[in-house]
C-alpha positions as CSV (number, residue, x, y, z in Angstrom):
1,M,-8.1,-37.1,-55.6
2,T,-8.0,-37.4,-58.9
3,E,-5.3,-39.1,-60.8
4,H,-4.6,-35.5,-63.2
5,T,-4.0,-34.3,-59.6
6,M,-2.3,-37.0,-58.8
7,W,1.0,-35.8,-61.4
8,T,1.2,-32.2,-59.7
9,Y,3.3,-30.4,-57.4
10,T,0.9,-28.4,-55.4
11,T,1.5,-24.8,-54.5
12,E,2.7,-25.8,-50.5
13,S,5.1,-28.4,-51.0
14,G,7.2,-24.9,-52.3
15,H,8.6,-27.1,-55.6
16,L,9.8,-24.5,-58.2
17,A,9.5,-26.4,-62.1
18,G,13.3,-26.0,-63.1
19,T,15.0,-26.2,-60.3
20,D,17.5,-30.3,-61.0
21,L,16.0,-32.6,-57.2
22,I,18.6,-35.3,-59.5
23,G,21.2,-36.4,-56.6
24,W,18.6,-34.6,-53.6
25,R,18.6,-36.6,-50.1
26,V,14.3,-37.7,-49.7
27,E,12.7,-37.5,-47.0
28,A,9.7,-40.2,-46.1
29,A,7.4,-38.3,-43.0
30,D,8.8,-40.4,-40.3
31,G,12.5,-40.7,-41.5
32,H,15.4,-40.6,-44.6
33,I,14.6,-43.4,-47.7
34,G,17.2,-42.3,-50.1
35,K,17.7,-39.7,-52.4
36,V,16.3,-38.6,-56.7
37,D,17.9,-40.3,-58.9
38,R,15.0,-38.9,-61.7
39,H,12.4,-36.7,-61.6
40,S,10.3,-34.7,-64.5
41,D,8.4,-30.8,-64.7
42,E,5.9,-32.3,-67.3
43,V,2.2,-30.6,-66.8
44,D,0.1,-33.1,-65.4
45,D,3.1,-35.5,-65.8
46,A,5.3,-34.3,-62.6
47,Y,6.8,-37.1,-60.7
48,L,10.7,-38.7,-58.6
49,V,12.8,-41.1,-58.8
50,V,13.6,-42.9,-55.7
51,D,16.4,-44.5,-55.1
52,T,16.7,-45.9,-52.1
53,G,20.0,-47.5,-51.8
54,V,20.6,-50.2,-49.6
55,W,17.3,-49.4,-47.1
56,I,15.7,-51.8,-49.7
57,F,18.4,-53.7,-52.0
58,G,18.3,-50.7,-54.4
59,K,15.2,-50.4,-55.2
60,E,13.5,-47.4,-56.8
61,V,10.0,-46.3,-56.4
62,L,8.5,-43.9,-58.8
63,I,6.5,-41.2,-56.8
64,P,3.1,-39.1,-57.4
65,A,4.8,-35.5,-57.1
66,S,1.0,-35.0,-55.3
67,A,3.5,-36.4,-52.9
68,V,5.6,-34.1,-51.6
69,T,4.5,-31.8,-49.2
70,R,7.9,-29.7,-49.2
71,V,10.3,-29.0,-50.9
72,D,13.6,-28.0,-49.3
73,L,16.2,-25.3,-51.1
74,E,18.9,-24.7,-48.6
75,E,19.2,-28.2,-47.3
76,R,18.4,-30.0,-50.0
77,T,16.3,-32.6,-49.7
78,V,12.0,-33.6,-50.5
79,H,9.6,-34.2,-47.5
80,L,6.9,-36.9,-49.0
81,G,2.9,-37.2,-47.2
82,L,4.9,-40.7,-47.3
83,S,6.0,-42.8,-44.5
84,K,9.0,-45.1,-44.9
85,E,6.5,-48.8,-45.2
86,Q,4.8,-46.9,-47.9
87,V,7.3,-46.1,-49.6
88,K,8.2,-49.9,-49.7
89,E,5.8,-51.4,-50.2
90,A,5.3,-49.2,-53.5
91,P,5.6,-51.2,-57.4
92,E,8.5,-51.1,-58.3
93,F,10.3,-48.1,-61.0
94,H,12.0,-49.7,-63.5
95,S,13.7,-47.5,-65.9
96,D,14.6,-49.6,-69.0
97,K,10.2,-50.7,-68.9
98,H,8.2,-48.7,-66.8
99,L,8.4,-45.0,-68.1
100,A,5.8,-46.2,-71.2
101,D,3.9,-48.9,-69.8
102,R,0.2,-47.5,-69.1
103,Q,-0.3,-50.9,-66.9
104,Y,2.4,-49.9,-64.7
105,R,0.8,-46.1,-64.5
106,E,-2.3,-47.6,-64.2
107,D,-1.3,-49.8,-61.1
108,L,1.0,-46.4,-59.5
109,V,-2.1,-44.9,-59.6
110,A,-4.8,-48.4,-57.9
111,Y,-1.5,-48.9,-54.7
112,Y,-1.6,-44.3,-54.0
113,R,-5.1,-43.8,-54.6
114,F,-6.2,-47.1,-52.3
115,G,-4.6,-46.5,-50.8
116,A,-5.6,-42.2,-50.4
117,W,-2.0,-41.3,-48.2
118,F,-2.1,-38.4,-49.9
């Protein structure tokens, strides 16, 4: 997977551009991990910010769009091809400093590419 495709929803996911995912439930491959706090549908820069709530003490993580395996419109649930542990170990996201931080984005690319999780 290239960095370019990492930030793009797959056609198999069922994601419809323009769908507001904020507040939707997020399921890892092995269970519930939180809810969508924010998201982007930008071309080549699509992602989810997942608020893990009390599961891992309110940590937020930025998940590349290509990790989304399925978007269930009826259940308002986003399914990921990542395990709970993979999400837990992902670099923490802080919106006030990470959205425009190139180094943070490079760290994410390295984390997800190194694991080859999707």
